[in-house]
N, C-alpha and C positions, 0 to 999 in steps of 0.2 A: 405288652410284655417286653421287658428289657432283654437285649441280646447278650449283655454281659452277665457272666455267672455270678451268683451270690457270693458273699464271703461270710466269715464267722461272726460278723457283727449284725448280719441280717436276722430277721425273725426265723425261728425254727421252721415254721410252716412254709416260708418261701424257699428255704434250703431244701426241705423235703420235696416240694413240688419240682424244683429244678432237677434234683437227683432222680426223681421218678421218671422224668422225661428220657433218661438215659438207660433205663432198664431194658434187658434183652428179651423179656417175655418169659415163658416157662412157668413162673410162679403166678398165682392169681394176684390181682391188683391189691386186694385187701391185705394179704400177707406181705407183699412187697412194701406197701406203705407202712405197716407196723414195724417191719424190720428196719426200714430206713429211719423212721421216727425214733426208734429205740437207739440206733447208732448215733444219730445227731444229738440226742439228749445226753448220751454218755460222753460225747466229745465237747459239750458246751464249756467245760472248764479247761479244755486243751485246745485253745483256739488255733494254734499253729497246725495241729494235727487235723482239725476240722477243715482248715484251709487246704491242707495237702490232699485230703479226701476229695473236696470239691474240685480242686484243680485236676487230680488224676481222673476223676469220672467225667468231667465236662470236656477234657481234651483227649479222652480215650487212651490215656497212658502215653501220649506222644512225648511229653516232657517228663524227665525223671522226677519222682516225688518221694517224700519221706514216708517212714512207717506211720501207720494210723493204728494206734493201739487201744485195746480195751482190756479190762481186768480178766484174767483167766478164772473160770469157775472151777469148783472142786472136780467135777467130772469132765471139764474141758468143753462142755456143750453150752449152747445158748438157747433159751426158750423164747420163742416168738409166736404169739397167737396160738398158744397151746401145743406148739410143735418144737421138739428139741433137735438141734443140729450143731455141727461144728461151725463156729463163727466165720472162719475164713472161707469155708465151703458155701455157706449161705450167701455171703456177699459176692463171691466169685460167680455163683449161679445167677445172681440178680443182675450183675453188670457185665458179665463176659460170656459165660458158657451155660445156658439154661439146662442143658442135658448132662452136666458134669456129675460124675460119681465121686464120692468122698476120697477114694484112694487114687485119684488121678491128678492130684495137685502136688507140685514140688516148688519150694520157695526159690527165688532168685538169690544169687550170691550176696547182693548188697542189703538184703532184708535182715535187720538186726533182731527182730522179735517174731520170727516165723513160728507158726503153731508147733511144728515138730522140734523146736529148740527147747520147748517146755519151760519157758520163763513165766514169771507171774503176769506179764502183759503179753497179749497176742496181737500180732499185726493182722488187720483185716483189709489192708489195701489190696484190692483184686489185681493190681498191676505189679504186686510183689510176688506173684505166684505164676507158674507156667503150667500148662496142662500136659500131662504125660499119659498118653492113651496106651493102654496095654493091648497087645495083639489079641484079637478075638479067637474064640474056640474054632479049631479047624483051619487056621491059616497056616 
């Protein structure tokens, strides 16, 4: 197995395998694989964004990366393996915070296509969001 991360010219399967190695747990492996496959396939025509995703995930957001966008659906949600969820939340759970709740994400200033900006494209780069945990009951 090569230690260098894949790039957008590699086979979909090897990109998915590499990105699976960086998941944080939480979701079952089947769901995670389907979610990552779906995203990689959506990005095959946007090679620079696919490379940004690979770079962001494989270096854990250490280096700044560009937006990674997918088309916004009518209800804003993405269906993966029979489950619907907000795309930026699905991928943030997968690669950063497995116990994330959907109302705990806030986009970083430099993200141009953040979910809450309501553009036709939605950024799903998990390093373009930060977690904002609300105080628990009784604190």
